[in-house]
N, C-alpha and C positions, 0 to 999 in steps of 0.2 A: 705393965703389959699395955701395949699400944692398942687403941680402939680400931676396929675394922672400919674402913672407909665405905661410903655409900649412903643411900637415902634410908630413912627410918621405914620400918615395915608399913606403918600407917600411911605414909606418903606414897609408897609403891601401890598399895591397894587403891588409894584414891586416884592415882594416875590410870590404873587399869580400868577402874569404874568409869572414869571420864572418857577413856577411849571407847569403851563399850557403848556408852551413851551417844557419843558422836557417830559411831557406826550405825546405831539404831535410828538416829535422826536422819542420817544420810539415806538410809534405806527407805524411810517414810517419805522423804522429799522426792526420791526417785520414783516411788510408787505414785505419788500425787502428780508428778510431771507426766508419767506415762498415761495416767487417767485423763489428764487435761488435754494432751495432744491426741488422745484416742477418741475424743468426743466430737460428734457432728451435731450441731444445733440448727434447727430450722424454725422460723416463726410462721404459724398458720393463721389465716383469717377464719377458717372453719375446717372441719374434718374432710370436707369435700375437696380441699386442695390436694389431698393425697391421691385422688382418683381421677380418672378421665371423666370429663363432663358428658361424654357421649354414651356412657354405659349406665343404664338406669337400674341395674341390679343392686341388691343390698350389699353392705360393706364386706360381708364374708365371701362374696364372689366377684365383686367389682374389680375391673382392671385398673392397675395403678397408673397414675399420670406419668407421662414421659418426662415432663418438666421436673417432677419430684425425683424420679430416678436419676435424671441428669444432675440435679443438685447434689444428691448424696454420693454419686460417683465422683464428682469433682471434690467433694469434701473428704472422701475416703482415701484419696491418692497418697497423702502424706501421713496417714495414720499408721499406728503400730499394727503390724500383721498379727492376726490371731485374736485381736480384741478391738472392738469398736463399740462405743456407746452412742446410740442415736437418741437425741433429746428433741422432742417436738413440743414447742410452746404454743398453747392454744388459749384463746380468750377465756378468762375465768367465768364469764357469763354463760358460756355454752359447754363448759367442761362436763363430760359425762363418763364416769368410770366404766359403765357397762359397754358403751360404744367403744371405748378405748381397748377393752379386753378383746372385742371382736376384731378391731383394726390391727392390734398387735399380732393376733393369731394369723390374720390375713397377710401381713407383711412378712412374718417369719416363714409362713408357708410358701410365699412367692420366692423369697431368697433361697430357701432350702431346695425347692423344686428346680430352680434354674441352675443352682450349683451342681445338683445331681445330674441334670441333663448335660451340662458341660463336661462333667467327669466321664459320663457314658460316651459322649461324642468323641472325647479325646482318646478313650480306650479303644473304641471302634476304629478310629483313624490309625492308631498305632498297630492294631491287628492287621488292617488292610496293608499298611506299609510293610509290615514284616512279611506278609504273603507275597507281595510284589518283589521285595528284595530277594526272597527265597527263589522265586521264579527266575529273576535275573541271574542269580548265582548259579542255578541249575543250567541255564543257557550257556554261561561262561564255562562251566565244567564240561558241558557237552562239546563245546568248541575245542577245548583243550584235549578232550578224549579223542576226537576225530583227528586232530593234529598229531597226537602221540601215537595213534595206531597207524599212521602213515597212509591213510586213504588218499587216493589220487583221483584226478578228474575234475572237470568243471563244476559238477554238481556239489562235490565235497568242498571245493574251494568256496563256492557261494554259500554253502551251508555254514562253514566256519565264520565267514564274514558276517552273515546274517545273525548267527547266534551271539557272536562277540559284541557286535554293535548294539543289538537289541538288549542283550543282558546288561551291558554297561549303561545304556539309556534308562532301563527300568530302575536300576540301583540308584543312579545319580539323581534322576528327576524325583523319584519317590522320597529319598532322603532330603532333598532340597525342599520339596513341598511340605514335608513333615516339620522340618525346622522352621520354615517361614510361617506355617500355620500356627505352630505352638507359640511363636513370638507374637503373632497378631492376636491370638486368643488369650494370652497370659494375663493382660490387664483385666479383662472381663472375668476370667476365672478367679483371679485374686480378689476382685470386688465382691463376687458372690460368696467366696469362701469367708471373707471377713464378715459380710452381712448375715450369713447363715447362722452365725453364733453371736450376733450382736445383742446388746441389751437395749431395749426400747423403753423410754420413759416419756410420760406426758406431764408437762408442768404448766401451771396457769400463769398468765401475765395480765 
């Protein structure tokens, strides 16, 4: 009786095991890559670098420095959406875990607050836009109704022209403004969305 061709069972098991190991290794490499490109690292001379020098209040209330915000905005542009790790390097001689807890809470509070404000603003703008579009549509319907009913006379002609042009103007300008505003505000919204869920770490150097 002729033997069946093919690899021995042990060899097949080894090949499957190797493939699984390669997949797991690839997954770990991808995870490390995502973590690496998601990190924003800044070197500080002191904790005060994070805050404006004109605000004398304590860290829990103090306004953040525009230079600091500008740096992390630039650093977050090419990071993975949904996850950002902010690493702040501070001199080992001044490193203070208690201060860092307060500062971390202040930073997260700032990012979360501004993200919520931007979401609220976007929602209110959409609601106003919807109301104006509705008004414009009602004007257009009114013009169509007058025309369909066959009203005659200069007054009705002017009414149709006014309703049609105003209705179209309302709809067009409102939608144009909404699209342009969303396009302009999107980078800022994306920034605060990322930073509102970021992981903040303090490391000594």
